[in-house]
N, C-alpha and C positions, 0 to 999 in steps of 0.2 A: 548208139541211139540215145536220144534224150529220154530221161526218165522223170517221173513225178508220181505223187501219191494223191489220192482224193483228199480234199479238205485242207490242203496246205498251199501256200502261195508260191513256193519255189519249184524250180526244175533243176536237174543236174545234167550238164552237157558232158559228153566224153570228148577226149582229144582236144582240149583247150591248150593252146600254145602261147607263150610269151616270148618276144624277142626284141632286142634293141637294134634299131637302125643306126647307120653311121652318124646321123645327126643327133643321136641320143634319145629320140622318141621311142617309146615302148609300145609295141604292137600286140594286140590281143586277137587271136584268130581261133577258129575251131574247124576241125574236119568232120565233126559230128554230122551225119547225113541229114538230121533234122534242122541243122543250122547252116549247112554248107551254102555258101554264097550269101549268107545273111550276117555272118559275124566276122568282121574285120574292122577294127577300130584302133585308135591309139591315143595315148596321153603323152604329154611332155612336161618339161620343167621350165617353160618359157612364159613368164607373166604376161607377155604381149599376145599370146596365142589363145584362141578359143578352146584349144585342147589342153590348156594348163590346168593341172589338178595335182598340186604338190603332195597331198597325203597319199593318193593312189599311186602316183609316180614313185614315191619313196618306198612304198610297200612292194611294188613290183620290182623296183631296182634292187632292193635288198634280197628278194627271192632269187633273182637272176645272178647277182654276184655271189650269194651264198652257194649257188650250184656251179660256180666257176665261169660264169659268162661275164662279158664286159659290157658295161653301159657307158658309152662315150660321154665324157663331160660330167659325170655324176660322182659326187663324193658324199659319203654318209657322214652327216654332221652329228649323228646321234652317238651318245657315249657307248663304248663297247659293252656287250653283255657279260 
């Protein structure tokens, strides 16, 4: 269930999932009952796309690859930590 507190602007959703499709786009979904059917979006690394968001894409791709998942076509150009 989604949670929030009075007098703050944010909410917390449970069961948020990130996954990379075969075309390299990264999908964001949630099975939270309060968001079910309302949260499924994606970002990609294609400058010609309306879904292009290089900073968000890189952050999600780093999380996925750090946890052993593959993001087709993505290479981290950031210096190793």
